[in-house]
Each structure stands twice: as C-alpha cells, then as structure tokens.
N, C-alpha and C positions, 0 to 999 in steps of 0.2 A: 526644886526651885520654888514651888508653891508655898512651901513651909517658910522659906526665907521671905517671901513677899508677904505672908500673913504676920510674921514677926515685925517686919518694917512697918506694915499697916497698923499694928497695935501701938508702935512708938510714934510714928509719923503718918497718920492715915492718907493725906494727899500724896506723899511719896510712894506708898504702896500702890495707889490707884494709878499714878502717873507711870509706874513701871509695868503696869498691866495694860493700860489703854492708851497712854500718851496724853496729849493735850486735848482730849475729847470733851464731850459734854459731862460725862461721868466724873472727870477730873474737876471741873468747876464746881459741880453739884457737891462733890466731896469737900472742897474748900469752904463752901457756904455752910455745909453741915458742921464741919469742924469748928468753924467760927461760932456757930450758934450753940455748940456743945460738943465736947471732946468725945463723949460716948456714941452720939449718933454718927459722927464721922468714922469711928472705929467699925460700927456695925455696918455702914455702907461700904467701906473698904473691903472688909472681909467678905461681904456679900458679892461684890464685884469681882474680887479674885477667885472666889469659889464657884462663881457662875461661869467663868470663861476657862 
C-alpha cells in the first residue's frame, strides 16, 4: 500500500499526503510547498508517507 501512495505522491503530492494523514497540517503544508514548486511538494509527500 505504501508503494501505491508513493506513486500517487509523485504524480499528485497533496493527494498522497491526504491519503496518509487526512486534512491535517501536513496536507496544507504540502499544498503550499507544491504551489511554490513541484519538487518540494514531492519530497515532502514522500517524507510524510515514509515516516508513518
């Protein structure tokens, strides 16, 4: 299941974080990072998924 979340996080970072933590602070932070740049959003999403 984590592999699927990581693939989704690479394609759509906020969706991958949402699947892991819901509408928490990490989700909103990931949206902000993705808007600032796609790569920071991916890095944060993979980090959140791998951490939990």
